[in-house]
MARPARO-77758 format. One record per residue (C-alpha): x, y, z; residue in one letter. Coordinates in nm, 3 decimals, decimal comma. Each point is the difference from the previous one (the first is absolute). Example, Ala and Ser with C-alpha at 12.3 -4.5 7.8 and 13.67 -1.06 7.14 Angstrom:
2
(site (1,230 -0,450 0,780) A)
(site (0,137 0,344 -0,066) S)
//
This chain:
110
(site (0,000 0,000 0,000) M)
(site (0,274 0,241 0,080) N)
(site (0,137 -0,043 -0,347) E)
(site (-0,336 0,087 -0,157) D)
(site (-0,028 0,334 0,182) K)
(site (0,347 0,123 -0,093) R)
(site (-0,042 -0,016 -0,376) P)
(site (-0,330 0,182 0,027) R)
(site (0,162 0,273 0,206) R)
(site (0,277 0,029 -0,254) R)
(site (-0,254 0,024 -0,280) E)
(site (-0,193 0,268 0,188) R)
(site (0,319 0,191 0,066) R)
(site (0,102 -0,031 -0,363) R)
(site (-0,340 0,117 -0,120) S)
(site (0,016 0,298 0,237) R)
(site (0,351 0,080 -0,125) D)
(site (-0,116 -0,025 -0,359) R)
(site (-0,300 0,224 0,075) W)
(site (0,229 0,254 0,166) G)
(site (0,240 -0,010 -0,295) N)
(site (-0,286 0,051 -0,243) R)
(site (-0,130 0,295 0,200) M)
(site (0,350 0,153 0,009) A)
(site (0,034 -0,037 -0,378) I)
(site (-0,346 0,151 -0,054) I)
(site (0,088 0,289 0,234) G)
(site (0,328 0,067 -0,176) I)
(site (-0,173 -0,015 -0,338) T)
(site (-0,261 0,253 0,114) L)
(site (0,269 0,236 0,129) V)
(site (0,194 -0,022 -0,328) V)
(site (-0,322 0,056 -0,199) F)
(site (-0,089 0,305 0,210) C)
(site (0,349 0,143 -0,048) L)
(site (-0,035 -0,053 -0,375) G)
(site (-0,332 0,187 -0,004) V)
(site (0,142 0,289 0,203) V)
(site (0,306 0,026 -0,226) V)
(site (-0,222 -0,003 -0,309) N)
(site (-0,226 0,275 0,135) V)
(site (0,297 0,215 0,102) K)
(site (0,160 -0,055 -0,340) S)
(site (-0,315 0,125 -0,174) A)
(site (-0,016 0,312 0,217) S)
(site (0,370 0,067 -0,058) M)
(site (-0,050 -0,025 -0,377) K)
(site (-0,288 0,248 0,023) K)
(site (0,212 0,244 0,201) K)
(site (0,285 -0,044 -0,248) D)
(site (-0,230 0,097 -0,287) M)
(site (-0,123 0,305 0,194) E)
(site (0,358 0,106 0,069) Y)
(site (0,094 -0,043 -0,368) Q)
(site (-0,289 0,224 -0,106) V)
(site (0,099 0,255 0,264) R)
(site (0,364 -0,015 -0,110) E)
(site (-0,098 0,064 -0,362) E)
(site (-0,214 0,298 0,102) A)
(site (0,282 0,143 0,210) L)
(site (0,247 -0,053 -0,285) Q)
(site (-0,229 0,193 -0,237) K)
(site (-0,031 0,278 0,255) Q)
(site (0,378 0,008 0,044) L)
(site (0,053 0,022 -0,376) D)
(site (-0,256 0,282 -0,021) Y)
(site (0,170 0,193 0,282) E)
(site (0,344 -0,045 -0,154) I)
(site (-0,133 0,129 -0,332) N)
(site (-0,167 0,293 0,176) R)
(site (0,323 0,081 0,186) A)
(site (0,188 0,003 -0,332) N)
(site (-0,259 0,233 -0,153) E)
(site (0,019 0,233 0,300) L)
(site (0,378 0,006 -0,022) E)
(site (-0,022 0,093 -0,369) E)
(site (-0,253 0,271 0,083) Y)
(site (0,226 0,133 0,279) R)
(site (0,285 0,031 -0,247) V)
(site (-0,231 0,164 -0,258) Y)
(site (-0,128 0,252 0,257) V)
(site (0,354 0,123 0,050) Q)
(site (0,055 0,074 -0,371) T)
(site (-0,023 0,341 -0,164) K)
(site (-0,264 -0,128 -0,241) Q)
(site (-0,239 -0,079 0,287) Y)
(site (0,055 0,339 0,163) I)
(site (-0,079 0,180 -0,327) E)
(site (-0,308 -0,213 -0,054) E)
(site (-0,139 0,078 0,346) V)
(site (0,079 0,371 -0,042) A)
(site (-0,194 0,009 -0,328) K)
(site (-0,299 -0,201 0,119) Q)
(site (-0,055 0,128 0,350) K)
(site (0,156 0,344 -0,004) L)
(site (-0,054 0,096 -0,363) G)
(site (0,364 0,101 -0,049) L)
(site (0,174 -0,006 -0,338) V)
(site (0,358 0,000 -0,118) N)
(site (0,131 0,334 -0,126) P)
(site (0,041 -0,135 -0,355) D)
(site (-0,354 -0,143 -0,023) E)
(site (-0,284 0,181 -0,176) I)
(site (-0,349 -0,041 0,135) L)
(site (-0,290 0,004 -0,237) L)
(site (-0,329 0,082 0,154) K)
(site (-0,328 -0,030 -0,186) P)
(site (-0,167 0,333 -0,067) S)
(site (-0,328 0,065 0,178) P)
(site (-0,306 0,011 -0,228) K)
//
């Protein structure tokens, strides 16, 4: 009789060990699956942010190019403002002055 009880106990112990091993494998599988889902979701959000940053970078690059072009135009205008030609032009337009060698023709009143 003693011999009959021992093999049954061993079988029970083995079945409990197998059940525990199966549960451990299932638990580990679930953890790995959850990590995979989290990594996939984060990857998608990172791709979305990357696209947003690329659009923003392009807009900022266009703005930078525009400002550089504007700065060049302003520099050219600054140099032009310091020329004699500009001074004469302003004197004629705003002050109505003329050079001594110029002849003004005015229309006769009717």
